[in-house]
N, C-alpha and C positions, 0 to 999 in steps of 0.2 A: 450824340449818344453812342457809346461803344458796344453795348450789348443789346439783347432783345428787350422789348418793352415789357415791363412787369406792372400789373395793376394790383394795388393794395386797398382800393376803395371799397365802400360798402356794397357795390354792385358785384363784387367778386364772389363767385359761387363755390369754388373749391378752396380748401385750406392752404395757407402759405406754407411752402416747403423750403427746405434748406437751399435747394438749387435756385428757388426764387430769390432768396436773400443774397446769394452769391451773384446772381445776374444783376440785381439792383446795385450791389456794391460795385460791380465792374462798370456799370453804366454811369454812376455818379461820382466815383472816386478814382479817377485814373492815377497811375503812379506819379505822374508829373504834377499832380494837384498841389496847391499850396498847403503847408502843414495845418493851417486853421481849417481849411475846407475838409481835409481828411479827418480832423478831429470832430468836426460837426457831423460828418457822415458816420463816423464810428458811434457817436452818441445817438444819432437817429436809428442806426441799426440795433443798438442796445435797447432803445425804446420799443422797437418792433418786437424784439425777442421777449422783452418784458410783457408785452401784451399777449404774446403766445403762451408764455408761462402762466400768466393770470388766467387765461381761458382754460388751460389744462389743469388748473387747480394746484400748480406746483409752487406753493408759497415760499418754501425755504430757498430754492434757487432764485425765485423772483425777488426775495428780500436781498439776497447778495447782489443781484444785478442792479437793483435800485440803489444800493450803497455805492456800487461802481459808477453809476450814472451821476449820483450826487458828488462823488469825488472828482469825476471828470469835469463837472461844471463848477467846481470850487466850493461846494457846500460842505459844511462840517456836519457832524452828527446833531441830532435834535438836542436842544437844551432842556433842562429840567422845567423851565417856565413856559415851554411851548405846549400847546394843547392840540391833540389829534381830534379832528372833527368826528363826531359820533358815527356818521355815515361811513367814513373810512375805517373806523374801528370795527364796526359791524361787518363790513366787507371782508376785513382781514380775519377777524375772530369768529365770525358767524353770529347768529342771534344770541344775545346775552340771556341767561336764565332769569325768569321773573320770580318774585316772591322773596322770602327771607333766606339768606344763605347762612 
């Protein structure tokens, strides 16, 4: 490993900082790494950033980052026949109003 050890597990007490992510990137993606390894590292870092945005309630940038992750992994946009699970829908939109609309 090239950089300092960085912990991102559930036992971490303090929030993840930008310098933590830089240290992680330096330790797992050296410049001489194969292109596929660097791609995987980039996607992993995007997933970490996505989790941080979700925690902060920053849904618009999180949505754009999710689209970037999907594109990097070769996924296209959702099709009209795909269904979003209600749990995910409520997580994104919040509780849906009850009663007649």
